[in-house]
C-alpha positions as CSV (number, residue, x, y, z in Angstrom):
1,M,16.0,-33.0,24.5
2,A,12.7,-34.2,26.0
3,G,9.6,-34.2,24.0
4,T,8.5,-35.4,20.6
5,H,10.6,-34.9,17.6
6,Y,8.6,-34.7,14.4
7,L,10.6,-35.9,11.4
8,S,10.0,-36.5,7.7
9,Q,10.7,-40.1,6.6
10,E,13.8,-38.8,4.9
11,G,15.1,-37.2,8.1
12,Y,14.3,-40.3,10.1
13,D,16.1,-42.5,7.7
14,R,19.1,-40.2,7.7
15,L,19.3,-40.1,11.5
16,R,19.0,-43.9,11.7
17,K,21.8,-44.3,9.2
18,E,24.0,-41.8,11.1
19,L,23.3,-43.6,14.4
20,E,24.2,-47.0,13.0
21,E,27.4,-45.6,11.4
22,L,28.5,-44.0,14.8
23,K,27.8,-47.3,16.6
24,T,29.7,-49.4,14.2
25,T,32.4,-47.5,12.3
26,G,32.8,-44.7,14.8
27,R,33.2,-47.0,17.8
28,S,35.7,-49.3,16.0
29,E,37.8,-46.3,14.9
30,V,37.9,-44.9,18.5
31,A,38.7,-48.3,19.9
32,Q,41.6,-48.6,17.4
33,A,42.9,-45.1,18.4
34,I,42.8,-46.1,22.1
35,A,44.6,-49.3,21.4
36,E,47.3,-47.6,19.4
37,A,47.8,-45.0,22.1
38,R,47.9,-47.6,24.8
39,E,50.8,-49.4,23.0
40,K,52.9,-46.3,23.2
41,G,53.7,-46.7,26.9
42,D,53.0,-44.9,30.1
43,L,49.3,-43.9,30.1
44,S,49.7,-41.2,32.8
45,E,51.8,-39.0,30.5
46,N,50.3,-40.1,27.1
47,A,48.5,-37.1,25.5
48,E,47.4,-39.3,22.6
49,Y,45.7,-41.7,24.9
50,D,43.9,-38.8,26.7
51,A,42.7,-37.4,23.3
52,A,41.5,-40.8,22.2
53,K,39.5,-41.3,25.4
54,D,38.1,-37.8,25.0
55,A,37.0,-38.6,21.5
56,Q,35.4,-41.8,22.8
57,G,33.4,-39.8,25.4
58,L,32.2,-37.3,22.7
59,L,31.2,-40.2,20.4
60,E,29.2,-41.9,23.1
61,M,27.5,-38.6,24.0
62,K,26.5,-38.1,20.4
63,I,25.2,-41.6,20.2
64,N,23.2,-41.1,23.4
65,E,21.7,-37.8,22.0
66,L,20.7,-39.5,18.7
67,E,19.2,-42.4,20.5
68,K,17.0,-40.0,22.6
69,V,15.9,-38.3,19.4
70,M,15.1,-41.6,17.7
71,A,13.2,-42.8,20.8
72,N,11.0,-39.8,20.7
73,A,10.7,-39.5,17.0
74,R,7.4,-39.4,15.2
75,V,7.5,-39.7,11.4
76,L,4.9,-37.4,9.8
77,D,3.0,-38.4,6.7
78,S,2.8,-35.2,4.6
79,S,-0.4,-36.4,2.9
80,Q,-2.2,-36.1,6.2
81,L,-1.0,-32.6,7.2
82,D,-3.4,-29.6,7.3
83,T,-2.4,-26.7,5.0
84,S,-4.8,-24.2,6.6
85,K,-2.2,-23.3,9.2
86,V,1.6,-23.4,9.3
87,T,2.8,-26.6,11.0
88,V,5.9,-28.8,10.9
89,M,6.6,-29.9,7.3
90,S,4.7,-26.9,5.8
91,K,6.3,-25.0,2.9
92,V,5.5,-21.4,3.6
93,T,5.7,-18.5,1.1
94,I,6.2,-15.3,3.1
95,E,6.7,-11.7,2.2
96,N,8.6,-9.1,4.2
97,V,6.1,-6.4,4.9
98,K,8.7,-3.6,4.7
99,N,10.7,-4.4,1.6
100,K,8.2,-6.8,-0.2
101,A,10.9,-9.5,-0.5
102,S,9.3,-12.9,-1.0
103,M,10.8,-16.2,0.4
104,V,9.8,-19.8,0.6
105,Y,10.8,-21.9,3.7
106,Q,9.9,-25.3,4.9
107,L,9.5,-25.8,8.6
108,V,11.3,-28.9,9.8
109,A,12.5,-30.5,13.0
110,E,15.7,-29.1,14.4
111,S,17.8,-32.1,13.3
112,E,16.7,-31.6,9.7
113,A,17.2,-27.8,9.5
114,N,19.4,-26.7,6.6
115,L,19.3,-23.0,5.6
116,K,20.9,-23.6,2.2
117,A,18.0,-26.0,1.4
118,K,15.5,-23.4,2.8
119,K,14.6,-25.7,5.6
120,I,14.3,-23.9,9.0
121,S,13.8,-25.4,12.4
122,V,10.4,-25.0,14.1
123,N,12.4,-24.0,17.2
124,S,14.2,-21.1,15.5
125,P,12.8,-17.5,16.0
126,M,11.5,-17.6,12.4
127,G,9.9,-21.0,12.9
128,Q,8.3,-19.9,16.2
129,G,6.9,-16.8,14.5
130,L,5.4,-18.7,11.6
131,L,3.9,-21.7,13.5
132,G,0.1,-21.6,13.7
133,K,-0.3,-18.7,11.3
134,A,-2.8,-18.9,8.3
135,V,-2.6,-17.4,4.8
136,G,-3.0,-13.6,5.2
137,D,-1.8,-13.5,8.8
138,V,1.2,-11.3,9.7
139,A,4.0,-13.1,11.7
140,E,6.2,-11.0,13.8
141,V,9.8,-12.4,14.1
142,K,12.2,-11.1,16.7
143,T,15.7,-10.7,15.3
144,P,18.8,-9.0,16.7
145,N,17.9,-5.9,14.6
146,G,14.4,-5.7,16.0
147,V,11.0,-7.2,15.0
148,I,10.4,-8.0,11.4
149,Q,6.9,-8.6,10.0
150,F,6.2,-11.3,7.4
151,K,2.9,-11.8,5.6
152,I,1.9,-15.4,5.0
153,K,1.2,-15.7,1.3
154,D,0.8,-19.4,0.8
155,I,1.1,-22.7,2.7
156,T,1.7,-26.0,1.0
157,I,3.2,-29.4,1.9
């Protein structure tokens, strides 16, 4: 997870809220579960206690990962981004060269990716194929079914 994580202000605020919730509510819920399991007797044979401790470990790991992302986060100002090439935060209109199907995607950081909202990660094969391309360029994206070519039709923010 090393390196800079470029986020929109919305994505940064969402991550900060999630981290705060995990640190407060999440930790108190796990502590409560451990306390309840501890009250049930012998810890060496207490599956509930083991499960609560595992949940605590997973929660702390998630908190640690989010803290690393937040420490390396850079909030991008969309008004200062260049639309001559595809970059993080770009909305790209692409056309499948073979079947002429047109799609619009926004390239975002991995933590903001949401395919239903047409937001794809810059680290995804599609994102990697589109990064750095200009209007009129053809991006080649490697998929399990082979290479698909997409023509860049428009780039906006």
